[in-house]
C-alpha positions in Angstrom: -18.0 36.1 -20.1 -20.1 36.1 -17.0 -21.7 32.8 -18.0 -18.2 31.3 -18.6 -17.1 32.3 -15.1 -20.3 30.9 -13.5 -19.8 27.7 -15.4 -16.2 27.4 -14.2 -17.2 28.1 -10.6 -20.0 25.5 -10.8 -17.7 22.8 -12.3 -14.9 23.4 -9.7 -17.4 23.2 -6.8 -18.7 20.0 -8.2 -15.2 18.6 -8.5 -14.4 19.7 -4.9 -17.6 18.1 -3.6 -16.9 14.8 -5.4 -13.4 14.7 -3.9 -14.6 15.2 -0.3 -17.2 12.5 -0.5 -14.9 9.8 -1.9 -14.4 7.2 0.9 -12.2 5.1 -1.4 -14.7 2.3 -1.9 -14.1 2.1 -5.6 -10.3 2.2 -5.3 -7.9 -0.8 -5.2 -4.2 0.0 -4.8 -1.2 -2.3 -4.8 2.1 -1.0 -3.5 5.5 -2.6 -4.4 8.1 -2.2 -1.7 11.7 -3.2 -2.3 13.7 -0.9 -0.1 15.7 -1.8 3.0 16.1 1.9 3.7 14.5 3.0 7.0 13.6 6.5 5.6 11.7 4.7 2.8 10.0 2.5 5.3 8.9 5.5 7.3 7.6 7.1 4.2 5.6 4.0 3.3 4.0 3.9 6.8 3.1 7.6 6.5 1.6 7.1 3.0 -0.4 4.1 4.2 -1.7 6.1 7.2 -2.7 9.0 5.0 -4.4 6.7 2.5 -6.4 5.0 5.2 -7.5 8.4 6.6 -8.6 9.7 3.2 -10.0 6.5 1.8 -10.9 4.2 4.6 -12.8 1.8 2.3 -10.1 1.4 -0.3 -8.7 -2.1 -0.9 -4.9 -1.9 -0.3 -2.1 -4.5 -0.5 1.6 -4.0 0.0 3.9 -6.5 -1.7 7.3 -6.8 0.0 10.3 -8.3 -1.9 14.0 -7.7 -2.3 15.4 -5.7 0.6 11.9 -4.6 1.4 11.4 -7.9 3.2 13.4 -6.6 6.1 10.5 -4.3 7.0 8.3 -7.3 7.9 11.0 -9.4 9.7 10.5 -9.7 13.4 14.1 -9.0 14.3 14.7 -6.2 11.8 11.6 -4.0 11.6 11.1 -0.7 13.3 7.4 -0.6 12.2 5.9 -3.8 13.7 3.3 -1.9 15.7 2.1 0.3 12.8 2.0 -2.7 10.4 0.1 -4.8 13.0 -2.4 -2.0 13.4 -3.0 -2.0 9.6 -3.4 -5.8 9.5 -5.7 -6.0 12.6 -8.0 -3.5 11.2 -8.1 -5.5 8.0 -7.2 -2.2 6.4 -4.2 -3.3 4.4 -3.1 -6.7 3.3 0.7 -7.3 3.7 2.3 -10.0 1.5 5.9 -11.2 1.2 7.6 -12.8 -1.8 8.5 -16.5 -1.3 11.2 -16.2 -4.0 12.9 -13.4 -1.9 12.6 -15.6 1.2 14.4 -18.5 -0.6 17.0 -16.2 -2.0 17.7 -14.6 1.4 17.3 -17.8 3.4 14.4 -16.4 5.4 11.8 -18.7 6.9 8.2 -17.8 7.7 8.9 -17.9 11.5 11.2 -14.9 11.0 8.4 -12.8 9.6 5.8 -10.8 11.5 3.0 -13.3 12.3 0.2 -11.3 10.5 1.9 -11.2 7.0 1.1 -13.7 4.3 3.2 -14.9 1.4 2.8 -15.1 -2.3 5.0 -17.4 -4.6 6.3 -14.5 -6.7 6.0 -10.7 -6.0 6.1 -9.6 -9.5 3.3 -12.0 -10.5 1.2 -10.8 -7.7 1.6 -7.2 -8.8 0.9 -8.1 -12.5 -2.2 -10.0 -11.6 -3.5 -7.1 -9.5 -2.9 -4.7 -12.3 -4.7 -6.9 -14.7 -7.6 -6.9 -12.3 -7.7 -3.1 -12.5 -5.7 -2.2 -9.3 -3.6 0.9 -9.3 0.1 0.3 -8.9 2.4 2.4 -6.8 6.1 1.8 -6.2 7.1 2.9 -2.7 10.6 3.6 -1.5 13.8 4.0 -3.4 
């Protein structure tokens, strides 16, 4: 019984050590964001900040489409500063769906200057997953 307890203690300390030394270098995460809800936008920003703090070397991309596009529009966003900080640090890539732009009659000039576009959000997410990226849906 004592040997079992020692083994469990040893394994749990090894697990804790590996968690604390993980800088995220091996991780690739793609977020899908489709919500126009400001609480969801706030939650996304908080999640991205926490992720950057815990795993500063992780590769992260956020794909905005549907009503999520409002978060990266110059006239509608409440989070331009936070998103710009992510982009300037090259910490997080922010991309917008061109199909959504066409559907909502939004032109590139209406978007924050540091975001890029992809032809189709869903295809971008699928390709990332096929390349081994972890997928997270953010928002409602």
